[in-house]
SEKOL-38117 format. One record per residue (C-alpha): residue in three letters; residue number from 1; z, x, y. Coordinates in pm, whole numbers, plus 32768, in hexadecimal, padded with zeros to 4 digits. Layout:
PT type seq   up east north
PT  ALA NUM    Z    X     Y
...
This chain:
PT type seq   up east north
PT  MET   1 7FF2 7FFF  7FDF
PT  TYR   2 805C 811E  80EE
PT  SER   3 7F59 824B  8103
PT  VAL   4 804E 8365  81A3
PT  VAL   5 8134 8335  808C
PT  LYS   6 8082 843F  8009
PT  TYR   7 8108 8529  8114
PT  LYS   8 8268 84EB  80A5
PT  GLY   9 826F 861E  8052
PT  ILE  10 8217 870A  8157
PT  ILE  11 826F 862C  8262
PT  ASP  12 8397 86EE  82E7
PT  LEU  13 82B5 8810  8332
PT  GLN  14 8219 8746  8444
PT  ASP  15 827F 870D  85B2
PT  ASP  16 8376 862A  863C
PT  ALA  17 828F 8536  8681
PT  THR  18 81EE 8503  8578
PT  MET  19 8326 8514  848B
PT  LYS  20 83A1 8417  8582
PT  ARG  21 8294 831D  854B
PT  TYR  22 828E 8362  83D2
PT  ARG  23 83FC 82F3  83DC
PT  MET  24 8398 81A9  8494
PT  VAL  25 82B9 814E  83A2
PT  GLU  26 839B 8197  82A4
PT  GLN  27 84AB 80CA  8333
PT  LEU  28 83E9 7FB1  838B
PT  SER  29 833C 7F74  822D
PT  LYS  30 84BD 7FA2  8197
PT  GLY  31 8456 80F6  80CE
PT  PHE  32 82EE 8080  8093
PT  THR  33 831A 7F8D  7FD8
PT  VAL  34 830A 7E4B  80E2
PT  ALA  35 81A5 7E13  8177
PT  ASN  36 81F1 7DFC  82EB
PT  SER  37 80AD 7DD6  83CE
PT  THR  38 813A 7EB2  84F4
PT  ALA  39 8181 7FB0  83C8
PT  LEU  40 8045 7FB5  8321
PT  GLU  41 7F8B 7FF3  847F
PT  MET  42 805A 8102  84B8
PT  ASP  43 8022 8185  8365
PT  LYS  44 7EAD 81A0  839F
PT  LEU  45 7EC0 8234  84C8
PT  LEU  46 7FCA 8347  8447
PT  THR  47 7EE3 837E  8341
PT  GLU  48 7DC4 83B1  83E4
PT  GLN  49 7E53 8491  84C4
PT  LEU  50 7F07 8574  839D
PT  ASP  51 7D9E 854C  82F0
PT  MET  52 7D02 85EC  8429
PT  GLU  53 7E0D 870A  8482
PT  ILE  54 7EA2 8791  832F
PT  GLY  55 7D82 8704  8231
PT  SER  56 7DDD 85F9  8110
PT  PRO  57 7EFC 86B3  8032
PT  ASP  58 7E4D 8619  7F0B
PT  GLU  59 7D36 871B  7F55
PT  ASP  60 7DF7 884D  7F57
PT  ASN  61 7E01 8866  7DC8
PT  GLY  62 7F3C 88F1  7DA4
PT  ASN  63 7F66 89B7  7EF3
PT  ASP  64 8080 88EC  7F7C
PT  GLN  65 8189 89CF  7F05
PT  ARG  66 80FD 8AF5  7F88
PT  ASN  67 80CD 8A47  80E2
PT  GLU  68 820B 89B8  8105
PT  ASP  69 82AC 8B2C  8092
PT  GLU  70 81B1 8BBE  8195
PT  GLU  71 8257 8A9C  829C
PT  ASN  72 83AD 8AF0  8282
PT  VAL  73 8387 8C56  829B
PT  HIS  74 82D3 8C39  83E9
PT  LYS  75 83F0 8B36  8466
PT  ALA  76 84DD 8C54  83E8
PT  LEU  77 8432 8D76  84CB
PT  THR  78 8451 8DB4  8605
PT  PRO  79 8338 8D75  8721
PT  THR  80 82AF 8EF7  871B
PT  GLN  81 82B6 8ECB  8579
PT  SER  82 8219 8D98  855F
PT  ALA  83 80F0 8E04  865B
PT  SER  84 808B 8F25  852F
PT  ARG  85 805F 8E30  845A
PT  LYS  86 7F5A 8D49  83E2
PT  LYS  87 7F77 8BEA  8427
PT  PRO  88 8010 8AFA  831B
PT  LYS  89 7F0D 89E0  82B3
PT  LEU  90 801E 88E3  82BF
PT  VAL  91 803C 8930  842B
PT  PRO  92 7FF0 8813  84EA
PT  SER  93 7F13 8823  865D
PT  LEU  94 7FFB 8821  8776
PT  ALA  95 7EE5 8709  8819
PT  ILE  96 7E8D 85E7  8794
PT  SER  97 7D38 851E  87DF
PT  ALA  98 7D82 8435  8953
PT  ASN  99 7CFA 82F4  88A2
PT  LEU 100 7DEC 831D  8783
PT  GLU 101 7F24 8378  883D
PT  LYS 102 7EE0 8245  8905
PT  GLU 103 7EF8 8132  87EF
PT  PHE 104 803D 81F3  8768
PT  ARG 105 80BE 8189  88AE
PT  GLU 106 8018 8028  88B6
PT  LEU 107 80D7 8003  877C
PT  PHE 108 8245 808B  87F2
PT  VAL 109 81F8 7F7F  8920
PT  ALA 110 8278 7E58  87E4
PT  LEU 111 8392 7F4A  875F
PT  LYS 112 846F 7F28  88C0
PT  ASP 113 85A9 7FD9  8805
PT  GLN 114 84C1 80D1  8768
PT  LYS 115 8413 8117  88B4
PT  PRO 116 841C 826E  893C
PT  GLN 117 84A1 8266  8A94
PT  VAL 118 83A0 8337  8B87
PT  ILE 119 8432 83BB  8CB0
PT  ARG 120 8360 8409  8DCD
PT  TYR 121 83D8 8465  8F15
PT  GLU 122 82E2 8464  904B
PT  LEU 123 8395 84AF  9187
PT  PRO 124 82F6 850E  92CB
PT  GLN 125 820F 864A  928D
PT  VAL 126 827D 866B  912D
PT  VAL 127 81EC 85D2  9002
PT  THR 128 82AD 861D  8EAE
PT  LEU 129 823A 8645  8D4E
PT  GLY 130 827D 8503  8C74
PT  LEU 131 834B 8532  8B5B
PT  GLU 132 842D 8477  8A38
PT  LYS 133 855C 8454  8AF2
PT  PRO 134 866C 8555  8A52
PT  GLU 135 87F2 84B7  89CD
PT  VAL 136 8894 8565  8B0E
PT  ASP 137 8979 84D1  8BE9
PT  ALA 138 88ED 84E7  8D7C
PT  PHE 139 87CD 85BA  8CED
PT  GLN 140 86FC 84E8  8DFA
PT  GLN 141 87D0 852D  8EEE
PT  ILE 142 87C8 869B  8EB5
PT  VAL 143 8651 8689  8EAB
PT  ASP 144 8660 859C  9008
PT  ASP 145 8759 86E0  9096
PT  LEU 146 865A 87E8  9056
PT  VAL 147 850A 873D  90F4
PT  LEU 148 85D1 8709  9223
PT  GLY 149 8640 8864  9244
PT  SER 150 87C8 8870  91AF
PT  ASN 151 8845 8961  9105
PT  VAL 152 88D0 88ED  8FC3
PT  LEU 153 8A12 898C  8F06
PT  LEU 154 8A43 8922  8D86
PT  ILE 155 8BA0 8943  8CF8
PT  GLY 156 8BE0 894D  8BA1
PT  GLY 157 8C96 89F3  8A75
PT  ALA 158 8BFF 8AF7  89D8
PT  GLY 159 8ABB 8A90  88DE
PT  THR 160 8AA3 8937  8982
PT  GLY 161 8927 897E  89D2
PT  LYS 162 8938 89AE  8B4F
PT  THR 163 8844 8AC6  8B45
PT  TYR 164 8752 89F1  8A44
PT  LEU 165 877D 88D0  8B40
PT  ALA 166 871A 89AD  8C82
PT  GLU 167 8612 8A5E  8BF4
PT  VAL 168 8561 8992  8AF7
PT  LEU 169 85DA 881D  8B42
PT  VAL 170 85C8 8848  8CBC
PT  ALA 171 84E4 8954  8D33
PT  HIS 172 83DA 8971  8C3F
PT  GLN 173 83CB 87AE  8BBE
PT  ALA 174 8438 873A  8CF8
PT  LEU 175 83BB 87DC  8E15
PT  GLY 176 8281 8898  8D49
PT  ARG 177 82DB 89DB  8DBB
PT  GLN 178 8347 8B49  8D88
PT  HIS 179 84A3 8BB1  8D8A
PT  ILE 180 8514 8D25  8DB5
PT  THR 181 8685 8D69  8D51
PT  ILE 182 8795 8E50  8DD6
PT  ASN 183 88A4 8E8A  8CDD
PT  CYS 184 89D4 8EB8  8DB7
PT  SER 185 8AF8 8F99  8D58
PT  GLN 186 8BD2 9093  8E04
PT  TRP 187 8ACC 9192  8DCB
PT  THR 188 89A5 909F  8E7C
PT  SER 189 8929 9189  8FA8
PT  PRO 190 8889 915B  90D3
PT  THR 191 8742 91F6  905A
PT  GLU 192 872F 90E0  8F75
PT  ILE 193 876D 8FCB  907F
PT  ILE 194 86C0 9048  9192
PT  GLY 195 8601 91BA  9149
PT  GLY 196 8632 92FF  9137
PT  GLN 197 85E0 942F  90F3
PT  SER 198 85E7 94CC  8F79
PT  MET 199 856D 95D4  8EAA
PT  ASP 200 840B 9566  8E8E
PT  GLY 201 83DD 9518  901B
PT  TYR 202 843D 93DB  90B2
PT  VAL 203 847F 928D  8FF0
PT  GLU 204 8467 912A  909A
PT  GLY 205 85B1 9050  9071
PT  LYS 206 858E 8F04  8FA2
PT  LEU 207 8621 8E4E  90C4
PT  ILE 208 84EF 8EBA  917D
PT  GLU 209 83D8 8E8B  9062
PT  ALA 210 8476 8D02  903D
PT  TRP 211 846C 8CC9  91BD
PT  ARG 212 830C 8D3E  91DC
PT  GLN 213 8292 8CCE  90A4
PT  GLY 214 8320 8B7F  90A4
PT  TYR 215 83D5 8B9F  8F64
PT  VAL 216 850A 8B16  8EF2
PT  LEU 217 862F 8C20  8F17
PT  VAL 218 873F 8BE4  8E1F
PT  LEU 219 88B3 8CB3  8E52
PT  ASP 220 8915 8CA0  8CE8
PT  GLU 221 8A7F 8CBA  8CEC
PT  LEU 222 8A94 8CC3  8E48
PT  PRO 223 8C3F 8CF9  8E7C
PT  LYS 224 8C32 8E24  8DA9
PT  ILE 225 8B66 8EEC  8EC4
PT  ASP 226 8C3C 8FC0  8FE8
PT  PRO 227 8C79 8EE7  90F9
PT  ASN 228 8C06 9011  91DF
PT  THR 229 8A9C 901E  913E
PT  ALA 230 8AA3 8E8F  9121
PT  GLY 231 8A93 8E80  927B
PT  LEU 232 8941 8F23  92A3
PT  PHE 233 88DB 8DA6  922D
PT  ASN 234 896F 8D01  934E
PT  ASP 235 8848 8D1B  941D
PT  ALA 236 8721 8CAE  9363
PT  LEU 237 880F 8B7D  92AA
PT  ALA 238 884C 8B13  942B
PT  LYS 239 8701 8AF3  9475
PT  SER 240 8686 8A45  932E
PT  ARG 241 8678 8911  93D2
PT  ILE 242 8577 8968  94FC
PT  SER 243 8410 899C  94DF
PT  ASN 244 8369 8AFC  9532
PT  ALA 245 84BB 8B8F  953D
PT  VAL 246 84D3 8CFE  953E
PT  ILE 247 85A8 8DF3  9499
PT  PHE 248 85AA 8F95  948B
PT  ASN 249 857E 9083  9344
PT  ALA 250 865F 91A9  9334
PT  ARG 251 8528 9257  940A
PT  LYS 252 8542 9187  9509
PT  GLU 253 83EB 90D9  94DB
PT  SER 254 83EA 8F70  94EC
PT  PHE 255 838A 8E45  9404
PT  THR 256 8363 8CCD  9467
PT  LYS 257 83CB 8BEB  9367
PT  HIS 258 82CF 8B21  926B
PT  SER 259 8312 89F5  928F
PT  ASN 260 8363 89D4  90F9
PT  PHE 261 848A 8AB9  90F6
PT  ALA 262 85BE 8A27  9078
PT  CYS 263 86F3 8A86  8FE5
PT  ILE 264 87D0 8A3F  8ECB
PT  ALA 265 8929 8AF9  8E90
PT  THR 266 8A14 8AFC  8D58
PT  GLY 267 8B78 8B23  8D16
PT  ASN 268 8C53 8AE1  8C1E
PT  VAL 269 8D76 8A99  8D2B
PT  TYR 270 8D51 8A44  8ED1
PT  PRO 271 8D90 8B85  8F22
PT  ASN 272 8E9C 8AEB  9059
PT  LYS 273 8FA1 8BA8  8F89
PT  ASP 274 9018 8CA7  8E77
PT  SER 275 8FCA 8C39  8D15
PT  MET 276 90A0 8C83  8BCE
PT  ALA 277 8FE2 8BE1  8AEE
PT  TYR 278 8E9D 8CB6  8B8B
PT  GLY 279 8F24 8E12  8BE3
PT  ALA 280 8DDD 8E9B  8C28
PT  ASN 281 8DAB 8DC5  8D70
PT  ASN 282 8E07 8DFA  8EC1
PT  LYS 283 8E74 8D20  8FEE
PT  GLN 284 8D60 8D12  90EC
PT  ASP 285 8D38 8CDB  9251
PT  LEU 286 8D4B 8B71  930F
PT  SER 287 8BF6 8BEF  93A8
PT  LEU 288 8B29 8BD9  9250
PT  LEU 289 8BE0 8AAC  91B1
PT  ASP 290 8B80 8A08  92EE
PT  ARG 291 8A09 8A39  92AF
PT  PHE 292 8A10 895B  9171
PT  SER 293 8B09 885B  9224
PT  GLY 294 8A98 870B  91AB
PT  SER 295 89F6 8760  90A2
PT  VAL 296 8AE8 87FC  8F7C
PT  TYR 297 8ACB 8763  8E29
PT  PHE 298 8BAC 8788  8CF4
PT  ILE 299 8AEC 87A1  8BE5
PT  GLU 300 8B8E 8764  8A58
PT  LYS 301 8AFB 8778  8907
PT  ASN 302 89F4 86BA  88CC
PT  PRO 303 89B6 864B  8751
PT  LYS 304 883C 8589  8780
PT  ILE 305 87E3 86E1  881B
PT  GLU 306 885B 87A9  8728
PT  ARG 307 87AB 86EA  8636
PT  ARG 308 867C 86FF  86CD
PT  ILE 309 86B7 8858  86D6
PT  VAL 310 8713 88AF  8583
PT  GLN 311 860C 87A1  8500
PT  ASN 312 86F0 87AC  83A7
PT  ASP 313 87F5 867D  83BA
PT  MET 314 88AA 871F  823D
PT  LEU 315 88D0 8874  830E
PT  TRP 316 892C 87DA  8459
PT  SER 317 8A38 8702  83B7
PT  ILE 318 8AC2 880E  82DF
PT  CYS 319 8B04 88EE  8445
PT  ASP 320 8BA1 87DE  8501
PT  LYS 321 8C60 8768  83E3
PT  LEU 322 8CF7 892B  8409
PT  ARG 323 8CF5 88E6  8577
PT  GLY 324 8DD3 87C3  856E
PT  ALA 325 8EC4 8864  8463
PT  VAL 326 8EBA 897F  856E
PT  GLU 327 8F48 888D  869E
PT  GLU 328 8FF0 879E  85C2
PT  LEU 329 90D1 88F4  8553
PT  LYS 330 90D3 8971  86BE
PT  TYR 331 904E 8AD2  8666
PT  GLU 332 8FB4 8B96  8790
PT  ALA 333 8E6B 8BA4  8738
PT  GLN 334 8D19 8B1F  875D
PT  LEU 335 8C21 8A97  8682
PT  SER 336 8ADC 8A8E  8761
PT  LEU 337 8985 8A3F  876B
PT  ARG 338 8910 8B7E  873D
PT  PHE 339 89CF 8B8D  860B
PT  MET 340 8917 8A63  8578
PT  GLN 341 87DC 8AEE  85BC
PT  ASN 342 8829 8C48  8524
PT  ALA 343 889C 8B4F  83D9
PT  LYS 344 8774 8AA8  83F4
PT  ASP 345 864F 8BC4  83EF
PT  ALA 346 876A 8C58  82E5
PT  TYR 347 8731 8B10  81D5
PT  PHE 348 858A 8B00  8220
PT  LEU 349 8584 8C8F  81C2
PT  GLU 350 865B 8C5A  8075
PT  MET 351 85B7 8B14  8023
PT  GLN 352 845E 8BBB  803B
PT  ARG 353 84ED 8CFF  7F4C
PT  TYR 354 858B 8BD4  7E6A
PT  LYS 355 8465 8B1B  7E5B
PT  ASN 356 83A9 8C74  7E07
PT  ASN 357 8485 8CCC  7CF3
PT  GLY 358 8499 8E32  7D47
PT  ARG 359 8314 8E6E  7D32
PT  ASP 360 8331 8F01  7E8D
PT  GLY 361 842C 9041  7DC8
PT  VAL 362 8556 8F69  7EAB
PT  LYS 363 864E 8E92  7E0B
PT  SER 364 86AD 8D65  7EB6
PT  ASP 365 8818 8DC1  7ECF
PT  GLU 366 8801 8F36  7F40
PT  GLY 367 8781 8EF5  8062
PT  LYS 368 87F1 8E3B  81A9
PT  THR 369 8861 8CA2  8140
PT  PHE 370 8916 8B89  81C4
PT  LYS 371 8A2F 8BFC  8102
PT  SER 372 8A1F 8D52  817F
PT  ALA 373 8A25 8CCC  82EB
PT  ILE 374 8B36 8BEB  82C3
PT  ASP 375 8BD0 8CE6  8200
PT  SER 376 8BC5 8DD0  832C
PT  TYR 377 8C53 8CEB  841E
PT  LEU 378 8D8A 8CAC  8368
PT  SER 379 8DBD 8E14  833A
PT  THR 380 8E23 8E0F  84BB
PT  PHE 381 8F6A 8D5B  8456
PT  THR 382 9075 8DCD  83B2
PT  ASP 383 90BD 8D7E  8231
PT  VAL 384 91B8 8C64  8251
PT  GLN 385 90C6 8BB9  836C
PT  ARG 386 8F8A 8C17  8275
PT  VAL 387 9045 8B2A  817B
PT  ASN 388 9071 8A0F  821F
PT  LEU 389 8F36 8A18  82BE
PT  LYS 390 8E7F 8A2A  8156
PT  GLN 391 8F73 88F7  80EA
PT  LYS 392 8F09 8808  8217
PT  ILE 393 8DC8 8851  81E3
PT  ASP 394 8D9E 882E  805E
PT  TYR 395 8D27 89A1  8040
PT  THR 396 8D53 89C2  7EA1
PT  GLY 397 8CA5 8875  7E71
PT  LEU 398 8B5E 88D3  7F67
PT  PHE 399 8B09 8A29  7F28
PT  SER 400 8B6F 8A35  7D80
PT  LEU 401 8A34 8AA2  7CEA
PT  TYR 402 896B 8A4D  7E8A
PT  GLN 403 8950 88D3  7E1A
PT  TYR 404 88FD 88C4  7F79
PT  ARG 405 87A0 895E  7F4B
PT  SER 406 8782 8810  7E76
PT  LEU 407 87E9 86E9  7F77
PT  PRO 408 86CD 8659  8078
PT  ILE 409 86D7 86E8  81AD
PT  ASN 410 86DD 8598  8277
PT  LYS 411 881D 8545  8192
PT  MET 412 89AE 8556  82A1
PT  MET 413 8A9D 8619  81BF
């Protein structure tokens, strides 16, 4: 009845939009057992799309497993490593035909509860990209602040996704702009900000580059910078709302502000006082904090964003359960989105080796695995704490004989 069922074994390797449409067809048709007119129409469109982009699995004659293995390795590699590998057959193209996209959107109109909320900001002289609105509190306010010329400060605990929100969701997806990041610390130098001499000659500062090129300047972990060095941002951030404003680099050369310039800073705490939990943070001058006045947002952990990034409910739910145990037991530690990404990459690499059954000369439990990532995280706790955490997540039952390998990736643990 439903043609797209033939892609069931590889659908989790596709892009988010394709997986979402597949799940919707599956849901509307009660697992492909009930005829539903809307689901049947979507099934037809989705099958045509997949046939066009990756070819019918029926035509692969046994190559599916090899392609799936290649795709998992591809996801586990860094961008530089991935670029050097041949692109797997099962990776869909980034664009589908305009007509097909139009038909999908028309079908979504009939599904009000499932319809993506597409937002577009239109302000004087500024039109942002259309995107599916992420599940982030105050997301629209953050983007509005930036297109109006206000500087934004995002405050949240370690691993809550502040940098991802700033660089990817806001700068890239919402504004459609490039970003340039200054990783702030006590060692951040004036040269990195406004330029200066190096062993290789004069180097332009990142603030100047963002100012003249129209980039989004991301000041990652701003409270960690030396307050005296932070003062170098004051002039530019005071003029971020002014058209054609001018600032100067270390050589006293002047630069006119590009209309797309914007600034987002992140931090673990609001830096108006010293922090006990985050000792590396510095109390910042009120003149700097005033540059963000009215545009400060507190960011919490966001399971929906995390699951979208990890793209594996089984892995995410195990990590979330471990994080919950750490919080419940009040241990001084964080389980961050970065760790979840590390664990996900380890899992994909492990599964590729597991399915190869040692044919590449490396056994699946000899290299990096999801279990070894969890073990590495647990090793940072005391013996007593480690025992308590393992009990909380049923560590023995989960990892005994690597049974988690056989669990479906869309299963919540």
